N, C-alpha and C positions, 0 to 999 in steps of 0.2 A: 432450457439452455440459455446461458447468459449471452447477450449481444451488446454492442456499443449503444444501440438505440434503446434497448431495455434498461440499461443502467441509467441513461440520461432521463428517459421518460419517467421511470420510477422515482428518480430524485426530484424531478419537476413537480410530480403529483404531490409529493410529501412537503414541498417547500414553495407552494403556489404564492403565498403572501410575499415572500422575498423576491421571487421572480417577477411578479406583477409590479412591485414597487420599483425594481430595477428598470423595467421598461418604461414605467410611468415617468420617473424622474429623468430617464434618458431622453424621452421625447421632449419634456419641458426644457431640458438643456439644449437640445437641437434647435428648438424654436427660438430660444434666447440667443444662441450662437448665430442664427440667420438674421435676426433683427438688429444685432449690433452694427454690422456693416451698413445696413439700410439707415440706421440711426446716424451714423457718421456722415453719410451722404446728405441727410437732412440738415445737419449742421452747416455743411457747405452752402446749402440753399439759404438758410437763415442768415448766416454771417455775411454773404455776398448779395442777399436779396435776389437770388437767381432761382426762380421757380420754373420747373419743367413739368410737362404732362405726366412723365413717369414718376415724378415726386409725389403724385397722388397716392401711390402705393402706401407711402408712409402715413399720409393723412387718414387713409381708410382704416389703418390699424391703430394709430396712436391719437388720432384727432388732429385738429389744425393748430399746431404749435407755431406761434409767430415770433416769440422773443427768446433770446438766449437763456435768460434766467429760468424760464419754464422748461426749456430744452434740457438744461443740466439737472434739474430736479427729476425729470423723467429718466435721464440717462443714468443717474446714480441709482434710482430704483431698479432699472433694468439690470445694472451690474450686480446689485444686491441679490436680486432674484436668481441671476445666473450663478452667483456664488453658492446660494442655497441648493439650487438644482444640481450643480456639479458635485457638491459635497455628498448629497444623498445618492446620486448616481454612482459615484465612486465607492461610497461606503457599502451600498447593497451589492455592487459587483464584487467587491472584496469579500463580503460576508457569504455570498453564494459560493465563491471559490473555496473558502474555508469549510463551509458546510459540505460541499461535494467531496473535498479531500478527506474530511472526517468520515463521511459515509463510506467511501471506498476503503479507507484504512480499516474501519470496523468490519466491513464485509471480508476483506482480505484476511484479517486475523481470525475471524470466525470460520472462514473456509479452511485456513491452515489447520485449525483444530479438528475439522471434520473429515479431512482427506484420509485415505487409507494409509496405514503405517508403511506399507510397501512403497507407496508413492513418496511419502515424506522422507524416507531413508535414502532416496536417490539423490537428494539435494541437501546440502548443509544449511542449517538455519541461518547462519551468517550471510550466505549467498542470497537467501530470500530477502533478508533485510536490506542488503546493499542494493539489490536489483530494483526493488519496488519503491524505494525512497525517492529516486530520481523520476520514475515514471508517474508518480502521483502529481508532481509539479506539471508535467506535460498534459495529463488529463484534466487537471484543474484549469490550465490555460485554454485547453480545447473548448471547455464549456463557457468560460467567462469571456475570453478574447476571441475565440474562434466561432462562437455562436451568438452570444448576447451582444457583445460590442460590435461584431460584424453586422448584425441586423440593424443596430442603431446607426452605424456608419452608412449603410446602404440607404436607410431612410433619410439621413441627413443629406446625402448626395442627391437623392431624388427631389427633395424639397428645394435644395439649393439650385438645381438645374431648372426647376419650375420658376424660381425667382429670376435666374439668369435669362430665361426666355422672355419673361415679362420686361426685363430691363432692356435687353437688346438681343434679338433672335439671331442676327448674323454672327455675333461673337459667340453665341451659344453653340452654333453649328461647328465652329472650330473646336470647342471643347468636346463635343460628341464624337468628332472624328479622331481627335488626339487621344482621348482616354483609352479606347480599345487597343491602339498601337502600343501605348505604354504598358497596358495590362498584359498583353501577350508576350511582350519582350521580357518583362520581369517574371512571368510565369515560366517561360522557357529556361531562364537562368536558375529559377528555383528548383526545377526538375533535376538539373545537374547537381545543385546543392543538396538535394535529397539523397542522391546516391553517395555523395561524400559523407553526409551526416550518418547514413546507415553504417558505412564502413567504420566511421569514427566511434559510433556507439558500440558496435560489435567488438572493436579493439579495446575499448574501455572495459567492457564486460569481461573479456579475457584477462585483462590486467587485474581487475578486482578479484576474479577467481584465483589467480596466481597468488596474490597477496594473502587471501584468506587461507588457502591451503598451506602456504609456507609459514604463516604465523601460527597455525594450528600445530605445525610440526617443528616449533621453535627448539624444543629440547633435542630433537634429532639433528637439526642443523648445527647447534652448538656442540653437541657431543661428537659429531663426525667432521667438525671443522669445515662446514660447507658454506660459511658466510660469504666468502669471496665468489664462489661458484654461483650461488643463488643471486647475489648482487649483480653479477654480470648478466645472468639470464634476465633479471628484471630490467636492467639498463637497456638491453636490446628491445624488449617489449615496450618499454617506455619511449624509446627513440622512434619505434614504429608508430606509436600513438601520436607522438609529437609531429611527425611528418604529415600524418593524416590531418591533424589539427591545423597545421600550417597551410596545407592546400585548401582546407575548408575555409579558413579565414581570408585567403587570397580572393576567393570567389565571393564570400560574404561581404568583404570590404568593398569589392567592385559594385555589387548590387546596392549596398548601402550608399555609396557615393553617386551611383548612376541615377537612382530614383529621384532625389531632390534636384539633381541637375536637369533631368528631363522635365520635371514639373516647373522649374523656374524658366526653362527654355519656352515652355508652353505659355507662361505668363508674359514672356517677352513677345511672343507671337500675338498675344491678345493686345498688348500695348501698341505694337506696330500696326495691327489691323485697325485699332481705334484711331490712331494717328492718320492712317490712309483714308478712313471713312470721313474724318473731319476735313481732309484736304481735297477729296474728290467727290464727295457725295453731298447732296442737299440735306440729307438726314444727319444734321450735325449733332454730335454727342456733347452735351454740356459736361462740365467738370464734375458735378454731383453724381451723374450717371456712371462716368468712368471710375470715380472714387468708390461708389457702391459696388460696381462689378469687380474691381481689383481686390477690394477688401474682402468681399465674399469669397472670391476665388482663393485668396491667401488663407482664409478660414477653412476652406475645404481641403487644403493640401494635407494636413495631418490625418484627416479621415481617409483620404485617398491613399496615403502611404500605408495606413493600417490595413486597408482592403487589399492592396497589392502584396503586402507581406503576410497576410493571413494564411496563405497556402503553406508557408513554413510551419505555422502553428498547427495546421491540420495534419501535416506530414508527421511532425513530432508526436502529436496526439494519437494518430493512427498506429504508429509504431508501439507506443506505450499501451494503448488499448489492446493491441494484438497480444502483447505479453501478458497483460492482466487477464484477458479473456481466456487465453490458453490455460492459465492457472485456475480461473473460476470454473472452467468446464472440465477439470479433472474429476475423476470418480471419487465420490464421497463414501465414507464407511456406511455400509448398509445398516439401517436401524429400523426394526419393526415398530409399528405403531400399536402393537398389542399391549394390553394391560400388564403391569408388573407381575412377574411370576416369582414367588419367593422360593429360595433354595432351602429345603428343610433338612435333608439328610447330609448332603455335601459329598455324595459319592461321585467319582469321575471315571469315565470309560472312554477309551479310544478304540474304534472299530475300523480296522483296515484303512487307517488315515495315511494320506500322502500329501506332501506339501513341498513346493519349490517356487522360486521366482520365475522359473522357466521350466518347460518340460525336460530340457536337457540336463538341468542341474537340480535334481530333487534332493532336498535336505532330509526329508523323512519319506520312507517308502513302505507302504502297506503295514503300518505299525498298529499293534493292538495290545492293550493292557487295561487293568482295572484297579482303581484305588478305592478301597472301602471307606465308608463314612467314619468320622471320628477316629481316624488312625494317624499314625506318624509314619510316613512313607518316604523312602529314599529312591529317587530316580538317578541312577548312576550311569555315566557314559564318558567316553573319551572326548577329546577335542573334536569339534565338527561332527558330533554324533546327533545334533539337533536338540540339545538340552534347552537352550534359550528359546528355540522355536516352539517347544512344548508349552511353556507357560504363556506364550503369546497366542497360541491356538486356544488354550483353556479360557483366556480372558476375551477371546473374540477379536484380538488385535490383528491376527491373521485368520484367513478363512481357508480351510483345507480344500485341496483340489479334488480329492477323492476320499471316500469314507465319511465317517461322522464322529464328532466329539459329543459325548453325552454328559449331562449334569443332572443328577437325580433321575437317570434313565430318560431324560428329555434332550433332544437335539438342541444344542445351544443356539442354533440358527432361529429357533422359535422364541428365544428370549429377546426382549428389548435389551440392546447393548448396555444402556445405562442401568437397567435392572440387574443384568448379569454382574456388572462390576461393583454394584452395591454390596455384593455378597463375597467378593474376592479381594484379598489384600496381597500385595507383592513386595518382596524384599529383593532388590537387584541394583547393581551399580548402573544398569542401563536406565534406571528411573531416578533422575537426579533429585537432590534435596532442593526444595523451593522455600525460600524465606531468608530474612536477614538475621534472625536470631535462632537460638536452639529451640525455643518454644514455637516459633513460626514454622520451623522445618518439620516438627514432629506432630503438631496438633492441627487437625483439619479445621477445627473451630478455634478462633483466637480469643474467645470470651474468657474473662478472668477466672470463672469457675472451673475452667479446664486446666488451669495451671497445677492444681494439686495432683490430679491423676497423671499429668505429664511428668511432674517431678518424681512421683512415686515409681513410675515406670523406669525412669533413669536410675533411680536407686536400685530397683530390682535387677536391672541389666548391668549394674556396676559402672555406669558412666560417671557417677558422682557418689561420694560417701557422705556428703553434707546432708544431715537429716532435716534440720529445721529451715535453714535459709534456702529459698528457691532461686537465688540470684543467678545460678547456673543457666536458668532458662533465658536470661537476658544477654548471655554472651553472644558476641557477633559471630556470624557464619558468613564467610565469603562465598562466592559463586560455587555451588555444588560442594561446599565444604573444603575448599582448597587450603584453609588455614588450620585444619585439624588433622590428627593422625588417621591412618587408614582404619585402625581398630575403632576409634571414636566415630568415624564416618559410618562404619558398619553398624555400630550400636544404634546410631540415630536412625538408620534405615530400618532396623528391626523394631525400634521403639515406635516409629511412625506407623508401621504395619500393625503392631499389636494393639495400639491405642484405638484403631478403627473397630476392633472387636468384631471382625467379619467372620462368617462361617468357614470360609476356606482361606488358608494362608499359604502362599507359595513363596519359597525362599530359594534364591539362586546363589549357590556357593556362599552361604551365610558365615561359614567358619574360616574362610580364606583370610589369612593375615592375623588371626587371633592366636594367642598362646593357649596351651593345653588347658589351663585352669579356667580361663574365660570361655573357651570352647565347651568345656564340660558343663559349666554353669548355665550357659544359654541353652544347651541341649536339654538339660534337666527341666528348665523352664518350659520349653516346648513340649516336653513329655507330660507336664502337668496340664497343659492346655488341650491335649488331644481328646480328652473326654467330651468336650463340647465343640471342638473344631476339627476339621480335616486339614492336616498339616502335611505339606509336600516339600521336601528338601531336594533340590536338583543340584547335584555336585559330581565333579569328576573323581573325587576321592571318597573312599568308603569309610575311612576313619574307624578302624576295627573296634575301638573302645566305645563307640556309640552304637546303641542297640535299637534298631528300628522294628516296627511291627511288620513292615513289608519292604522288600528291596526289588526294584524293577531295573533290570540290566538292559540298557538300550541296545547292546550288541546282540541280544537274543530275542528282541521283540519282533 
């Protein structure tokens, strides 16, 4: 079972070099960031010849620098190394984020191809793409900003507080008391922000789903003059989303403004306390100590802001991880690990097969029939008689709820799914053309030597009459053949199936939309192939002129 921890731990194990490099340069950047304020305090001492006992912190680290020229040489070197450290820290952090996003994308796509067809058909592919594109950014930020940067910021604050305590313990006490107050105040406001964020995300998902379904039905909307109606519906949903966004940013802006205000108020308290100590205490703070303390505190403000706002990154990441994990943990298509079993004869049998997406809605009930090997068989049935379900059961795309489907008298559940489909080819409008050219859509292999058989198949099916020039193979094909006629689309589907030369060929309504001459021509071609192939035509029409070896009537099965 996939979990958030497992996804992150598996990624870290595979990318240890990048993770270690990120923390290594992050630590060096922290050290440099802490030394710079101390360095500035040392300049105060050198320039004014004002040395304090606490200034020895500097001398222990950098050596005893006594002149301004040497100081600036060291200072330039420190800035140079900080530049290098910051660059590699940011680079490796960004690289880790991109690698993590790439890893999740790959796993998502692989999972999408492995899930059961019944599960896949419950959601549109477009919704899948829209939904997870945004979630990938959130899980990427969860790892980079919510874990790696967060750990670096915590380490930075711990080291900074240690330096604070060495510089002045009384001022450090004020920080230690103030930080929790700021933290819990921002945490409380972020919890409210989380609720608004969830409502906003849900509303956005509803909007995306509405847009996707309406664009898919654009022909219907135009034909029935529903443009204004659908526009009004969308305007209402868009207004609801706008109001949620407006309320979200009211609170977000308040938190954004409140946080620096509280931090700078804390800085004011530190300055006032330092002034009071100088006025009333014998433990006078010299200017270099105050300068070091203030500069170091200013340096910690960005880290503290990131720590206080990290809860929002965690919340967004948790929501996105929840969606991704729900998808990752859906049932995959069962696939036996047994060795390939070749289909030799190609006979097909259904024995008391029942199938439905639920017990209340059975598409097929107690169906039995037999298709002999090397035959040309028609499975005939009316609409909603389960015709398309039959070839999905034969190919193992669906699993029967009761009974068994046999191939060569072997239950197809004993076949490896990949092995089973190596022996079955399908012609159906439900199986879209894939490719940008005619050649790419009909040939499984795009090697140049495959062009001749592909061209010959198109000649045989009547797609083209050009004998010598195979330029027809390079003609562009839009998504699923939107730029070609329905008969051309059908011929390409048939060509793709026949070129695979598989033992069993299933054709779903192959003659729909074809004229009588082309219909007769393709049928005769199928008749020639039946001597070495088991050919099954699934159609609602019998076409009396076409003579099959067997006719299976679904109404009587």
